[in-house]
N, C-alpha and C positions, 0 to 999 in steps of 0.2 A: 653626678651625684643627685641632680634634681629628679631624675627618673627613679632612682633607687629610693629616695625619700618619699616620693609620691606613691610608689608601690607599697612601701612599708606602712604608710599612713592608711592607705585604702585597705590593706590587709587587716590592720588593727580595727578599723571602723567596722568592716564586714564581720570580723570575728565576734566583736562585741554585740552587734545586731543579731548574729546567729545565736549567740549564747542566751540573749534575753528573749528571743522570739522562737527559737528552734526547739527548745526543750519542752514546750507546753503542748505540742501536737505532733501527730504522726505525718502530716502533710507538710509540704514546703511552705513556709510562711511567706505571705505576700510582701511584708516589709523587707525580707531578705532578698527577694527577687527584684524589687524596686531598687534597693541599695546596690545590688550587683550591676544592674543596668546603668544606674547613675555613675557608679565607679568606673565602669568600662568607658562610658562617654567622657568622663573627666580624664581618664588615662589617655585615650585617643587624642583629645584636645591638647594635652601637654606634650605628647609625642609630636603632634603637628606643629605646635608653637615653637619647639626647640629643634626643629629639623634644620639641616644644613646641606642642601643638595649641591652637587657639583655643577658649576657653571662653565659653559664653553664660551670663553671670551677671546676674541681676536685682539691680540696686543697691538696697539697702534698709538704712538705718542701724540697723534693729532686728535685723538678722541678723549672725551671725558665721559665716563660711564656713570650711571646712577649708583650711588653708594648703598641704596636700600631698595627692596621691593616695596610696592605700595602704589598709592595714587598721588600724582602731582596735584597739589591743591593751591599753590601760590607760585607765581613767577612775577617778581616785582623788584624795583630798585629801592634799596633801603640804606640807611646809614649804619655802617658796621662799626661799633665802638670798641670792640675787644682787641682785635689784632690789626686790621687794616686802617681803622679810624678814618674812613672816608666812605663814599657811596659805592655800593656793589650790587650786583644782581643776586637776589635771593631766590632759590628754588626750594620749595618745601614739599616733602614727600610724607604723606600720612600712611603709617603702617597699621592696618587693622589687625586684630588678633589672628586672622586667617593667613596673613602674610608671613614670609620667612623673616624672623627677627635676627638677622645677621647683617652687619654692615661691612662693606668692602671698600677698599681704597678706590677713589674715583679716577686717579691718574697714577702713572708710574712715577716714582720720585723718592724724595727723602722727607721723613717727618721732621718738620721744623719747629712745631709748637704743639704742646699738649697741655690742656688745663681741665681739671675736674671742678665742677661747680655743684656743691650740695644745694638742695632746694626742696620745693614742695612736690606734690603729685596731683596737680590739677588735671582735669580732663583735657584732651588734646585741642578741643575747639575753644577753650577758654582764651580770651585775648592775651592774657599775660603768661600763658603756659610756656612759651618759648623763652621767657626771661626769668620766670620764677621757679620753674620746675628743675629738678636735678638734671644736669646735662654735662656733656663732655665736648670740648671744642678741640679739633685736630686740624692742623694746617700742614698741607703737603706741598712740596715744591718740586717742580721739574725744571732744573736750570737749563737743560738742553733745549727746551721749547719756551723757556721764560714764562711758565705757567705756575700760578700759586692758587690752591683751592683750600678754602676753609669749610669743613663740614662738622655738623653737630649731631650728636645723639642726644635726644631729649626724652626723659622718662615721662610716663603718664600715669593715669589712674590705674590702669591694668598692668602694663609693663613697667614695673617700679624699680627695676634693677638695671644698671648700665655696667656692662663688662667690656673693658677695652684693653687691648694689648699693645697699643702704640707707645713707643718710647722715643724721646727726643734724641 
């Protein structure tokens, strides 16, 4: 639906620009050309942002895979107050607008906990973005290997919507 809405809005905007600039001269108006180029750029960006490429992942219960594309920006020991309520290793991955914005399960197992937290849309580098921004916490357990992983999807200033399909 996002691509259809984007195409519809861009079509309306370019039609209005053509109507107001195209009826006054016989040549192609500069404003319309600029509008079409910007519209094409925006459409390509949206297609890129919402892509979901197939990943070839070797299934191995001994591995924990990254749940998101992006850049690892933090690996540190932190106090985790929501689920574990003790010290855990936090690995933070920053997803730029150019990364694939799809999260995957980091281990094979069962979803044990899902909680949505409404919140703000601070920029990702703001110190309180991970606690004040809209986010979803998901805990997955693999009882065969006695592994439990909590991962969070955190919205930001640009990617303001979190869609998750996990059920407890």
